[in-house]
C-alpha positions in Angstrom: 165.5 170.8 17.5 168.6 169.6 15.7 168.8 166.6 13.7 171.7 164.2 14.4 173.2 162.3 11.6 173.3 158.4 12.1 176.4 156.8 13.4 176.7 154.5 10.5 176.5 155.0 6.9 174.7 153.5 4.1 177.9 151.6 3.4 177.0 149.5 6.4 173.8 148.1 5.1 175.4 145.3 2.9 177.6 143.8 5.7 174.9 143.9 8.1 172.5 142.3 5.5 174.9 139.5 5.0 175.4 139.1 8.8 171.6 139.0 9.3 171.1 136.4 6.5 173.8 134.2 8.3 172.3 134.8 11.7 168.8 133.9 10.3 170.0 130.8 8.8 171.5 129.7 12.2 168.6 130.9 14.2 166.0 128.8 12.2 168.5 125.9 12.0 168.6 125.7 15.8 164.9 126.3 15.9 164.5 123.2 13.6 166.6 121.0 15.8 164.8 122.1 18.8 161.2 121.3 17.4 162.8 117.9 16.2 164.2 117.3 19.8 160.8 118.4 21.4 159.0 115.9 19.1 161.3 113.0 19.6 161.7 113.2 23.4 158.1 114.7 24.2 159.7 116.6 26.9 160.0 120.3 27.4 163.3 120.4 29.3 165.7 119.9 26.5 164.1 122.6 24.4 164.2 125.4 27.2 167.8 125.8 27.0 167.7 126.2 23.0 164.9 128.8 23.6 166.7 130.9 26.0 169.9 130.7 24.0 168.2 131.5 20.7 166.3 134.5 22.2 169.4 135.8 23.9 171.4 135.5 20.7 168.7 137.5 18.8 168.9 140.1 21.5 172.5 140.6 21.3 172.6 140.5 17.6 169.9 143.2 17.2 171.3 145.2 20.1 174.6 145.4 18.2 173.0 146.3 14.9 170.8 149.1 16.5 174.1 151.0 17.8 175.1 151.5 14.1 171.8 153.2 13.2 168.5 152.4 11.3 169.8 151.5 8.0 172.0 148.4 9.2 169.3 147.5 11.8 166.7 147.2 8.9 169.2 145.4 6.7 170.0 143.0 9.2 
């Protein structure tokens, strides 16, 4: 069995770490606003859209990161 080198290098870990930090701040900021909206309105309907958008954004972000290899994915 042949080992294949990763697509990305270790030089990609720093940009992906910065992108992961920014994405995490945004992700949890939207989560905080969603919880506040849920508590204020008492209804589930306004928060479902935020939930779906938040999970879709995380899936897209980590799918993009996984294409560059394990190092950038772990850094993100």
